N, C-alpha and C positions, 0 to 999 in steps of 0.2 A: 964686532958690534954687539952691544948688550941689548937683549930683548927680554921683556917680561910679558907673557901672553896669558891673559885670564880667560877662563871658560866656565860655563855652568850657570850663568845667570838666566833669568827668565821670569815668567809670571807664575805666582803661586798663591793659593788661597791662605787666608789667615789660619794659623795653626799648623801649616805645612812645613816642609823641609826642603832645603836646597844645599848642594855641595858645590862650592866654588873651588876651582883649581888654578894654580899659576905655575907655569913652566918657564924657567929661566934658561937663557942661552947666552954664551959669551962671558959668563962669570961662573965661579965655583960658589954656588949659593951657600955651601956649608960654612963659609967664612963670613957670611952676612947675617945680620939680624933681619928677619923677614916679618913684614907687617901687612895687615889689611886695614885700609882706610875706606871710608865711605863719604859721599857727598850727596845730600838730598837737595832737591831743587830749592834755590834761594837761601841755602845754608852753607856754613863753612865746612870744609873737609875735616873729618874727625877720625881719630885713631880708634879702631874697633878691637883689634887683637894683634898681639905681637908674640914672636917666639925667638928666643935668643939662639946663638950658635950652640949653646949647651942644652937647649931644649926647654928652658924656662919660659913659661907663658904668662901673659898678662892680658886682661880684658877690660873693656869699658864696662862701667857698672850696668849700663843699659842692656848688655848682652850676656852678662855672667849667668852661667847655668843653662844658657840656650845655645851658645856658639862654642865650637871647639876648633882651635887652630892646631895644625900638625905639619910636620915637614918630613920629606923623604930626600935626604941628601944624595943618595945614590941616583935618584931620578931627577935631581935638581928641581924639585917641586915643593910647593907649599899649598895646603888646602885649608878651607874654612867650611866646616860642617855647621849649617845653620838649621835650627829646629825651633818649633813653637814660634814661627815667624809672625810678626805683627805688621800692620800697615805702616807704622812708623819706622820699620826697617827698610822701607822703600828708598832706594838710593842707587847711585852708581858706585860700585865697589872697585877699589884700586889695590893692586898688589904693589908692594914696595920692598926693595932690597937696599939695606943701608949698612955701610961699614964706617962711613964718616960723613961729614957735611959735604965733602967734595966727591964722595964715592957713594952716590945715592941715585937709585934707579926706580922708574915707575912704569907700570903697565898702562895700557890705553883705557882700561876700565870695562866693567861689565854691568849691565843694568839688572837690578833686582826689583821687581814690583810685587808687592803683597796686596792683593785686592780680591774681593769676592765678585 
């Protein structure tokens, strides 16, 4: 059974930092592209950051320079370090492991709220 479990969400003040983690089980995450998506209330889910099997990273323009995605294949984890957080970063963040359209797995999501 494939599971992706996110952790690390919470409430943080504007300008603060949070680190999200996602642990995969039931798959060898090293052969999957790993992604972080987010969905704010009333909006569509959007891709925030991705990391390929070879370690190449890509970021949404809105988070470039503030977020860093990384992976630890030995631990089957992917992380998202978020800094200089803004209220508009408030959303449910989802971990995704994708190898193909039919081999595509999602976590349950973790809430990130940026508010003073």
